[in-house]
N, C-alpha and C positions, 0 to 999 in steps of 0.2 A: 787936216788937223794934226798937230804935233802929237807924238806918241804919249808924252806925259799928260797932255790934256785928255786924250782918249782914255788913258788909264784912270785919271781922276773922275771922268764922267762915268766910266764903267763901275768904278769903285763906289761912287755916290749912288748910282742906280742899284747896285747890289745891296748897299746899306739900307736904302729905302725899302726895297723888296724884303730884306731881312727883318726890318722893324715891323713891316706889315704882317709878316708871318708870325713874329713874336706876339704882336697885338691880337692877331686872329687866334693864336693858340691860347691866349689868356681867356678868350671868350669861347673856346672850343669845348669838346666833350669833357675833358679833364678839369675844366675851370670850376665846376660845381664842387667836385671832390676836394680840390685844392682850397677852395673857400671854406669848406667844411672843416678841413684839417686846421686851417688858420683859426677858425672860430673855436674849435675844441682846444687848441693850444692856448689861445688868448683867454678863453673862459676857465682854464684851469681844470678841465674835466679829468686829466691824468692825475691831478693831485690826490684824488680820492679813488678813482676807478682803476688806476694802475697800482697794484700793491708795491709797497716799498720792501726792499731786501737790504741786508747789511752788505756793504761794499767795502773796498779798501779804505775809503775816506768817510765811512759812516753810511747812513741810510741813503739809498738811491732807488729810483724806479726800476722794477723788474720788467724790462722790455719784452721778455718772453711771454709775459702775461698782460700785454698792452690792453688797457681798458676792459679787462676781464672781471673786475670786481673783487669782492672778498674771496680769498682762496678757499675752496671747498675742503681742503685738507688741513686747514687751520681751525681746530676746535678751540673756541674761546671759553675761558672760565666765566663764571658769573661776573657780571659787571660790578665794579666797586660801588659802594654806597656813595651817593652824591653828597658832598659837603653842603652845609647850609650857607646861605648868603649869596653873593653874586656869582659863584661858580655854577655853571649850568650843565656841562657835559664832560665826558671823558672819551678818549679815542684810543684805539689799538695802535701799536707801533707800526703796523702796516698802513695806517690811515684808511682802512677799509671797514672798520667796525666802530660804531659810535653809540654811546649810551647817554641818556638824558631823561627828562621827565616823560618823554614819549615812549620809553622802553629802550630796546637795542635795535639799531638799524645796521644793515650790511649793504655796502655799495653793490650795485647791480652789474651784471655782465653785459657790457654794451657791444660785444663783438657779434658778428653775424652767425654765431652758432645756432642751429635750428632748435636744439633741445634746451639749451641753457642760457642763450643770449637773446638778441633781437632778431634772430633769423626768420621767425614767423611773423614778425611785426610788419605792418605796412607803413608807408610814409604817413598816411593819415593817422594811424594809431600813435605814431611818434609825435606828430604835431599836436594832436589832441592831448596826449599825456603832458607835454611841456606847457600847454595852455591851461589845463585843468588841475595839474598836480595829482593826477590819478593814473595808475597803471592802465595802459591802453586807452586812456581817456575816460574810463568809467569804473575801473577796479579799485583796489585799496589805495589809500593815500600814499603819496610819495613822502617819505619821512625826512626830517633833518639828518644831516646838514645840507641836503640837496637844495640849492637855491632856485627852485622852480619858479618862484615869484619873479625873480629877475629874468630868468630864461624865457618866461611867458611873454616878455616884452619884445623879444626878438621878432623880426619880420618872418612871414611865412617862407620867403625865399631863403633866409639864413637858416631857419630850422630844417628846411628841406636839404640844404647844403650839408648841415651837420649829419643828418641821417644818411645822405649819400656817402659821406666820408666813413661813417661807422660801418656801412655795408661793404666798404672797400678794404678794410683791414683784415688781417688773418683771423679766422674763427678760432676761438679758444673754448674748449669744452670745460666748463667750470660752473657747477651748480652752487649758487650762492644760497646760504640758509635764509629761511623766512625770518622776518622781523620778530622780535620777542616783545610782547606787550607787557606793560608794567603790572606788577601785582596790585590788586585792589587794596586800598588803604583802610 
């Protein structure tokens, strides 16, 4: 066999083996975490659970607080009175505190911190929460603007992938305040 043919055959063989390795890697141990990261990104979880900070070009996600929820050191003043009419809610500049007819909600710490995040949650707790709209599947209601009704329609496999990704990110100790219920009228 001429050397160029041998080189082409060896090259094609290496390419096929390489593609098989890439395909196997996509289905390997990291695939679930990568799928979860994709779903978290596509689902916009960072939009509310990663606080915004002021950057050179305006507000930007604070990557040092990735998915850590409302900053514990940010004391919020009382929520403004809601205007009548079609306006329904107001939001903090960090996009981590929301006020509306339900009261005031603060976005949760989704990092694997054991004391202030999801570190003590099981995969089953997470799936049940996303299906029921209740903390750990049976606690207090998950409040707006969390779109749990849409997330509840995700497959078990996708919810488990999201949880796997959340378990893989750095833990951030950040105790988010409890929600504030509205004053009785």
